[in-house]
N, C-alpha and C positions, 0 to 999 in steps of 0.2 A: 354597596354605599355607590350610589352615583357620583362620578369625579366631576368634579366642576372645571370644568376647560378653561373657562375665563379667569379661574383664580391667578396664573401668573403674569396676565393682562393688568388685573387689579394690580399686583405687587408691583410691576413694573412703573405704573402710573404714581402710586405713591410711592416708589424710591427717587422717579425722578422728581417729583412734586416736593418732596423732602429735601431733596439734593438742592433745587432751585431755591426753595424757602431760606435754606442754612446761607444760600449765597447771598440773599436781597438781606438777611440780618447781616451777615457780615460785611457788605457792602455801602448798604444804605441805613445801617442803623434798626436797634429793636422796635423803635416806634413805628417805622416803615412796615416792618415785618408784621407787626399786631393788627395793624391796619388793614392790610392786605388779606390777612388771614381771616378777620372779622369778615369782610365782605365775602372770601370764600364761602365760608361758613353759612352767613345769610343767604346766599346764591343758590347753595348746594340744598338747603332747608327749603326754598321756595320750590327750586325744581322738583324735589324729592315729595314735598308734601303739599305743594300746591298752596304753600301759605302766605295769604294776603298779607297778615303784618308784616313777615320776614319782606316781602317785595318791598313794602312800603319804606321799612328799615334801609333797604339796601339802596331804593332809589333817595331816600332823604341823605345817607353816607356819601352817595356818588356826587350828588349835588352840593355837597358842602365841602367838596375837597379843593384845596388849593391847587395852584398852578403845577408848584413842583409835587405836591403828592398826587395828582391828576396823570404825570408823567410815570411816575413809579408805578402805580397801578394799571395804566396801560403798558407798559412794557412787561412788569408781570406776569398779565395774564396774557399777552401775548404769546412771552417765550413758554408759558405754560403749553398753549396750543400748538406749539411747534413740537415739545416733549412728547405731548400725548400723540401725535400724528407718528412720532418714532416708534413708541412702545407697540401702537397698532398695527405698524407693519411689521415688526418684530414679531408679534403674534401671530400675524396672519403666517409668516415663515415655520413659526413653530409649529402650528397645526398642519402646515402642509408635509413639515418632515414627520410628524409623529403618526401621520395617514401613511406616510409611505413606510416609515418603520414598523409598524404594524403588518405591514403588507395586505393591506385592506383595498379592496376593488377599486380602480380608479375613479375618481371625482369627475361629475359630468364637468365641461368647460376643460378638463385637461386634455392634453395632447394624446397619452396613454387612452384616454376613454373615446376619444374622438377615432384611434387607429382600431380600438377593439371593435367599436361599433362597425366600423367599416368593412374588417373583414369579417365579423359577424353575419353582418346583414347578407353576405352572398351576391352583393352588387359587383365586388372586384376582390384582387387577390393583393398579395403582398407586391407582386411585378406591377399589376395594375396601379397599383398606390405609387409606385417609381415612377411609370408613366405619367401618372396625373401631376408628379412635382415637375416634370419636364416642362409643362407648359404652364405650370402655377405662378402667379406674382402676388406676394401679401408685401404692401409695402406701409408703416407706418411714418409720416412724414411731419418733423418737427417744423412748427411754426413760430416766431415772435410776437405774436400779438401779445397788447400791452394789458395783459393780468398777471403777467409772471412777475409778481411782486417780491420774491426771493433777491438777495444778493450771495453771489457765489460764495464769499466767507462765509456767509451763515450756513450754507448746504455743505461747505466743508467741515463747520463744527459739528452739523450734525450726522454727517456720514462717521465722525468719528466717535460718537455717542450711540449710534446704531450698531457700530462693529464691537465696542465694548459690551454691550448689553447681548449681542448675540456670541460672544465669549463666554458670558457667564451663562448661556444657554447650553452649549454644545460640550462645553468643558466640565469635567469633575473637577474642581479647583480646590487645591489645600488652603487650609485657612491663610496662610501666607501670600498666595495666589489671588484668592479672595478679596484681602484687604489690598492687596496691589492694585486690583482692577476696580475696586470703589475708589480707592485715592484715584485713579484714572479717569472714571466719571466724574469725579468732585471737579477735577482740573479741567475737563471738558465743559460742564456745567458753568464752570467761574469763567471760562474762555467765551462761551456763547452770550453769557449775559455783558460781557465787557466790550462784545464786537459790535458796531453800529448796525443797527438792524435796516436802516435806509441807505440809499444811495444821495450822495451829497451832489452830484450832476446827474444829467440825463443822459440816460443809456445813448451811446452812438452804436450805429448797424454793427459795426465791429466787435463792439462790446457785446452784443447779442450773439453775433458769430461765435466767439470764444465761449458765452455761455453755452452755447447750443453743444459745442466741441465735448464738453466737459462732460458729458453724458456716454460719448463715444469710450473715452478715456477710461469712465467709469464701470461702465456694462457693454455697451454694444459690441466693442471690439474684441472682447473675452465670450460675453454669454451667446453671441450668435453662433459662433463655431460650434461650442459647447451644445446647443442646441439641435444644431445638424447631425453631429457626431450622437447623439442620443437619439435621434430618431433614425437614424440610418441602423444603428444597434437592434433595435425595436424592430424594423423591418426584417433584418437580417435573422432575431429570433425566430419570426413567424415564417422565413422562409430561408432555411439556410444556404440555399442555392443562391442567394443575393450576396454573400459574404463578399466583401469587398468591392461592391458596388456603391456608387458616390451618387447623391442625388444633384439635382441641377440647383442654380444659387436662386430659388425660388423667394427666400424671406431675405429682404434688404430694407435698410434705413434712409430715406428721403430727407431734405431739409428745402424750406423756400427761406431761409435765414441769408440774407447778401443776395437774392436774387428777386423778392416779392418787391414790385415799385408801384403798386397798385396804390395812389394816395399817400405813398413814402417818397418825397423829394431827396431823402439822404442815401438812396439806393442807386448808385452811380455805376458808370463801367468799372472805376476807379475801385469802387468796392466791392462789386463782383469777383474782378479779377484779384484784390486781395483774399477774399473769401475763400475762392478756389485754393490759392497757394497754402491757405492757413489749413483747410483740409488735407491735401496733398501732405504737408508736414505734420500732422496728427498720424496719418498713416504711414507713412515712412518711418518714422521716429519709433514706431510700434515695432514694425517688421525688423528695422536694425538692432533694437533691445532683445527681441524676440529672438534672432540669430546669434547675438553675441551669448545669449544665456545657451542658445542649444549648441552653440560649440561647444561650451564647456561641457556638456552632457553627453555628447558621441564622442567619447574618447575610443572607440575600440580600436584594438590595435590590428595590422594587416596579419601578424602570427596568430590570430585568433581566431578571427572572421574574416571571410571572403567580400569582394566589391565589384559591382559589375563594371564592365569596360566604361560605361558613359560615366559613373560614378570617379572611377579613377583619370578620365581624362578631365573632370571637373577640378580634381585635385591639382593635377597638373598645371591646367591653366590658372591657378588661383594667385600665382604670386606668393605663396607661404612655404619659404625656403629655411624656415627655422628647424636645424637639427633635434630640436625637442619632438616635432610632430611628424618627423618626418616617414615613419610607419603609421601614422593615424590618417588614412584618407578621406574618412568622414569629417573629422576637422577640419582637414586642408580644405576640403570642397566646399565647407561654409563659410571658411575665412573668405574662398574667393567670393560666394555668392555676397558676404558682405562688403566686400570691394567694389562689386558692381553695383551694387545697391547704395553705399555710400556717393558713387559716382552719379549715378541717376539723382539723389538729394542732391547734390553740388550742381547737376546740369539743371534741374526743374525750378529751385529755388534760390540758388545764386548764391550759397554760403555752405560751409563743410558741418556736418555734423559734428553733435557733441563728441562722439568717440571717433576717431580715425582708424580708418583701415590700415591693414600690413603691408597694402602694395597699393599702387594704382591700377586702374583697371577701365575697361570701358561701361558708360552707363548701359543699362538696359533700354530697348527701344519702348516696351510696354510692358503692363504689368502681367502679360501672359508668360512672358518671354521668363521673368522669374519664376512663375507656376510652374513651367515646365523642368526648370532647374531644380525648384523642392519635390518635385514628382521623381525626378530622377533619384535623388536620395530617398524618398519612399519606396520605389521599385525595388533599389538595390537593397534595402533592409530587407523587405519581404522576401527578395529571392533567396538571402544568406538566413534564412529562418531568425531573423531578429522583427519579426511584424509588431512584436510588442513595443520595441522603442519606436516603430514608426505611428504608434497609435496615442502617444504621447504629446508633448509640446507640438513636434513635427505635423501632427495632423490637426492641431487647432490653426498651426500658420499657415497652412495650406489653404485651408477653407477661408482664413480670413484675408488674404491677397485673393482668392477668386470672388469673395463677396466684394471687398473694399478696393481690389485693384489700387491704383496711384490715386484715385481721385477721392476714396472713402466714403461719400455719399453724394449721388446727384444732387444739384440745386435747381430747383425749379424757379424757372422764368414768370413773372405775372405781371400783366399788365392790363388797365383798364381799356375796354373797347373803344371809348372815346378818346383816349389819346392814338393810338391806332390810326383810327379815323383822321385826324388832326394830321399826321404824319403822312399819311398817304395821299392826302389831300394836297399837302404842299408839295410833295415829291410829284406828283402827277402836274400840278399845276407850274412848275417850274421847268418841267419837261416839255410839257404841251400847253400853252398858256391858253386859256380859255376853255378848259375841261370842265371846272367846277363840279367837281366829285362831289361836295358835302351838300348840292341842289340837286343829283338826280334822285330817283326813288331807287327802290330796292334791286329791279332787275336793270336799271341804267347801270348800278352801282358794280353788280355781278358781271354784265357783261365788260365793262372795261378792266376789271381785274383781271377775268379770266384770259383777256386777250394779252396783259401784263406776261400771266402765268404761262401762256403759250410761247414765249423768246425768251431766250438766256439774256438777252439784252438788259441791262442795268438800269434804274431810273436815275439813281443818285450820281451825280458828276463829283469828282474832286476838284472841279474849279468854281463850285457854286458855296456861297456860306450860307447855310440853312438857319433856321430858326433855332435856340437854345433847345427847345423840344426836340426837336428831330435831330438835330445832332447828336443827342444824349440817347435816343432811342437805338439810330444806327449804330452808335457806339458798343451799347450793349450787346447787338446781336454780333457785331465783329468779335468781340472779346468772348463771348459764347464758340467761334468759331476756332479762335485761337486756341481756347480750354480744350476742344477737340483734338485739335493737333498734338498740343503740349500733354493732357492727361488721359485722352483717351474720349471716345464718343459717350460713355458712360457718365462723364461729368455733368453734362447737360441733358435730360434726356425729354423734358416737357416744358411747353412755352403754354400758358393759362392765360385766357382771355376773360377778365371781369365783365361782368355785365353785357354776356353775351344776349343777342336777340333776333338774329338771323345769319343768313350765310354768309351775307358781305362780312362781318367781323371775323371769320375764320378765313376768308381770302384775302382781307386785308395783311392778316398776320402772315399770311402766306406768301405775299410779295417781298414782306420785308426781311422773312427768312431768305428768301432768293436774294436780295440785296447784298445777304452777307455769304452768298454760297453754302448755306445749310439745306438749300432746297435749288436742285438742278434739274430742271425742267427736261433739258434734253436727254437727262439719262433715268428720269423719275425717280429720281433720288429725294430723299427727303430724312434729315439726319436727327428731326426730334420729333415728339408726338405734338400736334397742334389740338388744344385741349379747351373745346368751350365750356365755359363756368354759367350755368344759369342759376340766377340768384332770388329773384322775387317770385312771388306765387304766379303773376303773370307768363314769366320767363319759363317755370317749371312746365306750366300746361302748356307753352307753346314749343317745349324741347324736342319732341318727338316730330314735329311738323317740321322742325328746322334742321334735322338730321336727315329726314327722309328726303328734303329739296336738296342736300349736301350730295349725298349717295347718287343721286342722280346726273351728278355732274362728272362725265369721263375723265377730266385732267383730274380730280381730286381721287377718285378711284384709283388710278392709276398710281396715284402717290401713296395709297393706302398699301400697295403691295410693300413698298418700302418698308413697312411699319408691319409686317406679317399678317395684312387684313384685320389690323387691331384697332380700335379707335376710343381713345378713352373719353368719358363725359364726366367732367365735376358738377357736382349738386352743391349748392350753398344751403347751408341748415341756417346760420344767424340772421341773413338777411332775410330770409323767408319767412322767419319765426317774427322778425320785428316788423315784416311787411304785412303779415295776416294773423301773427298770434298761434300759440303752440300748437292746437288742435288742426288748426288748416294747414300748418308746414308741414307735420308730420304724415297728413293726408296728401298734399300735393306732392310731396318726395315720394311716397308710396306709388301713385299713380303713375307719376312721369317714371319712374324705374318700369314700372310694367308695360307702360307704352312704347319705351326706349327698348327693352327686351324684344319686343314684338316686331318694331320697326329694322332692329338690326338682322334679326332671322330672315326677314324678307330679303333682304340684300347679301345675307352669307358674310358680313362683316361681325366679328367677335367684339363684345361689348366689355370693356373694364370701367368700371363705374369708380370714380374718386370722391370720397364724401367728406366735406368739408366741415366734419363736427367739431364741438368744441367743447368745452371740459364740462359745463352745466349744461342740465337738461334744455334749458331756454336756449342754447346754442346747438342742440342736436346732441348732447352729451348722454351719459347714461351709461351702464356697463355694457361693452363691446360686444361681448360675446352673445347675449339677448339680443343685441341690436341686429348683429350679422345673420343671427338664426331666424330674425323678423322679416326679411328681405324678400322680395317677392320670387318665385319661383324661377329661376333663370337668372336673377341678376347678380350672382357672383360670379359662376362658371370657373372658378379658381383662381380668380384674379380680383384684387380689391385694394385701393389703397386710401388710407385714410389720415387726416391731420390729426396731430397732437397738438394742443395749444396751450399756453399759459400755464397756470401752476400744476397742470396735468401732468406736464412732460417729468416735472420733478416728483411727484406725486408717483407714477408710473415707473420712472426708470432712474432716479436718484439712488438706488438700493438693487445693486446689482440682482440678488435674488428675487426681490419682486418685479424687476424689470424683465427675467428670464421668465416669471409666470407670466407676465403680460401677454411677451411675445408669443408664448404656447398658446393662449386663450385666443390672438388673433389667428395663429395656424390651425386650431382645431375648430375654431367656428367657420371658417374658410372651407376646411374638408367636408365638415358635417352639411352645410348649405349645399356644397358642390354636388355633394354625391348623394344626397338626398333621393329615395326611390322615383324613379319616374311615373307619370300617372297620378299622383297625387290629387286626392279630390280638390278641383279650384274653388277658390272662395265662394262661399253661394251669394247668389246675387242679395237676397236680402240683407246679408252683411254689410255689402258693399254700398247698399240704398240708404241703409241707416247711416253709414259713417259719413255718406254725402251729404245727408240732413243735419247731423250733428256738426260738421265741418262747417256748413253753411249759416247755421245760426252762431256757432262759437266766432266766426269771421264777423258778423254783424257786430255782436257785442264787443269784440277786441276793439274793432276799427273805430266802433263808437265812441268808444273812453277815449283812446291813443290818437285819433286824428281829428274825430269830429267832436270833440267837447272844447269850447271855448276855455282858454286857461289853464288846459291841462299841461300843456308846455311850460309854463311857468309851476305849477305845481309839484314837474319832475323834479325842476333843476333847485327847488327851494327844499323838496323833501327827501333829497337824497343826498349822497357825496358826489354828484357827476363833476361838481366845480373843481374839487379838490383831487377828484380822480385825474381828470384833465390836467392838475398841476404836478401830479406825482410822478417821480423818477423810474417809471416802470416800462418805458419801450421808446423806440425813435419815432414811433408813428403818431401824426397828430389822433387826438379822440375823436375829431369830427373832419368831414371831408370838406367843407367850406368855413369860413368865419363866422358863424351864426350859432345859435342856439336852435335850430328848427330840429325837430325830432325827425325829420325825414333826410337830414345831413350829418346826424349822428353814426356813426360807426355803431353795429351790433355790439360788439365785444363790451364796450364801456357802458351803453345801454343795460344790458345784461349784470354786467358787474356792480353797478349801483343798486339795482332793485336787490340785489343778492346780500350788499352791505347792511340795507335796512331792513331786512328780514322779510320783503313781501312777496320776493322769488316771483314777480307778475309775470316775466314772460314764460314761465314754466308751466302756469295752468290758466290764467285767465282766460275765461269763456266757457269752458266745460261746463260746469254747474248751469249755467243759464241755458246751454245748449240741450242737456238732458232733460231739463225742465219743459223744455218746447219740444221736445222729442217724445216726453211721455206724455204731455198733454196732448198730442197728436195720436197718439196709441196708447191709450188709457188700459186696454186688456191685456195686449202682449208686449207693448215696450220694453218694460224692465225685464222680463224673460228674456226678449231678443238681446238684449245688451249683454245679460249675465252670460249666454248663451255666448256671446261674441268674445267675451273677456276667457271661457273656458276653452274655446277651440280655436280661435284666431290667434297665432303667436305676433301679429301685429297690433291689434289692439290690447293685446295682455300687456305688451313691452310696452306701450303708450302709457298706460294706466300706473304700472309699475314705476317708472320713472318718474310720473305725478305724483305718486304716493312720496315716493323721496323727497320730493320738492316742497310739499304741502308739510312734512314732517321739519322741514327744515325752518319753513317759514314760522312766522310768531308773529300774530297782528297785535297782541298788545303792546310789543316792543314795536311797530311798525307805528303805532300810534302816536308815539312820543316824537319819532321821524315827521310823522304828517303836524304837530304842532309847531314846528318851524314854518310853515307856510305862513304868511303874513295876513292874506286874507282869510279871513273865518268863515265866511259864506264858502268859497273856494275849497276850502280845506274839507269842510264839513261836507260839502255835496260830493266830491270826488273821493274822500276814505270811505265816505258811506258805501258808494257804490263798491269800492274795493272789498271791504268787509263783507257785504252781503254777497257778493259774488265767493268768495273764499268761503262763505258758510255753505254754500248753495254746493260749492264743487267739492267741497269735504262730503257731505251729506252723498251726492252723487257717485263719489269713488266708493263710499262705506257701501252703500247700497248694492251697487255692481260687483264688487268683488266678495262681498259676505263678511268681510273684516268688519269686529265689533270698534276696532281703534286704527289709525295709521300705523303702518307698518308692521302689523299684526304678522304678514306672512313672510319677514324680512328680519329676524331678531337679531344678526349680526349688523347691522346697519341700526336698528332700534336701542344695541346696548351702546354703539359708538356715539350715537347722539346723547344717551344717558349720561356716558364719561365727559363729555366734552362741553357740552351746553351749559353746565352751571358756571362753566368759566369763558364762556362767549357772552352770557347776558351782560355781567358787567363792563366789557369791552363795548357792546352796543350802548349803554346809556351812557359811559362816560364820554362816548362819540359824538353822541346827539348835546351833550351839555358844551365839550368843544365847538361844535359847530355852532351851536348859538353864540357863545363867546367871541368867537370869528367874525362870525358876523356883524354883531352889535359893536363890537370894540376896535375893529381893523385889523389889522396884519402884525399879529405877534408872531414872531419865527417859534417860539416855544411850544406855542398853541398849535400853530400848522404843523410842528413836528409831530406833535402829539396825537393829531387827527391822524397822519398819516402812518405813526404807529398802528395805530387801532386800526385802520384800513389793513394793512398787512396782518394782523393778528385775527381779526374776522375772517379774512381771506383763508388763513392756514386753519382755521378752526372748522370751516363749512366745506374744505377741501376742493369740493368743484363747484366754485362758486362764478368764476366767470369767462 
């Protein structure tokens, strides 16, 4: 009899749903519970049976709710979305563990599978893989973009529930233990219900920093060292001669939070300085706690075990003279390390750690010095036959210090090129009146900037009071310089230039770095990477040409020598999508990468791409594994960075085991892509030509609707929750770049988030149906066969369609039509929604034709199951949200109605998971 692998998931969902129902009954009364239950049953019946009567009854019930009933319904279904996510994550963990316990072959996408495939291919061996990791760089980068609607308090509650579910899974509980676990779950669900789901005040940047740091506490500090250890052990098993070899620190987590100034006036030098200190505090407190525990564990007596001279010297210098530890050199040595680290904490942060040291000591000059002392412990243990002891907590701590240093995670700096331009223009005009930098053409600007970069003379004068903008930018770079001196150069490694469109944008940043001493011309020294960000369709098309001209400059090429002849380039997914639509954005990114690979190869510069992916497909999201594998040949080269944004951060890294799995996926995909056998067949020209034709047609369709249709801007603001999202306390950054309702000024993130909330998901598919229809009309005989072959044989095209399949499955035009009814102008509503409906139908038909599926997600049963489980609980939220929007807009600002709208936004985002 075939085992139902999903039965435990359904059991967990039923359990959590029952506990939530019991909580609602106890807290809100039987009438509230019965109402919510009737709504749930009707919604399930409609989703399961496509029952029109059930749908009508559901809509009638929801429209008739009082204000207080509405809030209760919204809260109940929102919290259920959160609980369903927890159950789903736990099921993924359960299935992964069952796979490992059964001793099955490693799954595709796992690190074990990638290693086995690399070794089996014959293109490398275990020693070659060690060499590969020596020059590799894999870095997920956390950003604080405003689709993260979770409060940390809610995440804490969910962590407790996940732990209790995990306990039920892993342990054979006695009846008493099982009852205690169930009681603890009941308390946790009650706590969740009684915890406010929304923030009462807008997030500050420091709040966002603190939220981001919570993932280091729960996941990164512990799981990264374990991943490294697992990888080293696998390589040693494949080649015993590698025993004891330690991999380079190729996998590191970065952050934009506290350093991303593009459009966020609240990120100042003071905020950056505070963020750096908060990072250091998390790292140092973790090390101190680990050392304290390690000291209790390394209790070996000198009468039973030997110690190296270096270890004994550490013990003698420790200042630990307790007679109770006089014959315990390892414990005394650890006491000395703790004392020095406590002194470091005091020196860097200005106050004492929570737990005092046994003696005063000198602080460490840098993290490398602490690392060397930990290595001394390790070498002594190995030499005295206690290697097993060195492989436990000490191994994890040694790796953590090497990866996280005293800085925890590098903070990227980002600013718009327009700001750099204004600042440089002011500095030049003040130093040399009449320069008129902004009036010069590109060649004139570059000539002036290169002249400045050839001299060590600063532009800025301490005797001049510049504009607030210029003073603020100079202060940022000076803070970065001090951070290098205090925490090490790893604290800030990258400076990113938004809206890069020519060489002068990079040279302007170089001049500003020179002002702070981060670039020193006479030494050809550059302490940070200068990273252009190409965002719009036009910018992506020009990217290779910009880099070609940049690399022709001897001054810049000399500076690259200080960065290991490696140049990072960032590609913007969100803005290119908003600019040109889903299909054209994906194609422009793919072409830009291929052209950059060729340009960099000609100049002998190593390319590292930084992918500005979002959570949703409309912002470049989708499964990371397939996305990395779909990169053009040569685009990865062992090095890749990518942003982790919004609610995706919590989904990926809130649970330590899920976080570990996601980190492994990034490494596995990077390894597989970089070690693909050379000489692979190039993409057939027919595929490229077809893709270009599809892109051109989709671009015309998308731009025709979004930018060329009169009234579309009004339709968007009236038919979505964009106004309410802009008012929601989910981020420190404004929703628009300017105080306007223009689509051009709106940030890509709330643009996508709004379409997701109303279940249109327009940025993830619009234009594809028309493009395919046009292509088939031009190629009636063989067009469909060619597109089907592209889907089978070209991973780029297959990934594009797979992501679109997911988005279309999460869209619901019947629900979307209720949002369209919010548009007051009937003619405008019918004209635009009619076009959206027709394009949606054409897109679904085209997708099914090309993929050969009979229905959406036929090839992705896991996601199909997820949607089946959660959408009956999402539909009521959408219906209620529409009614709340109607009341809010017709009857003025009622705080309870506004609160209900915001809770519904939270619940729908949780239910969709990758919506923003």
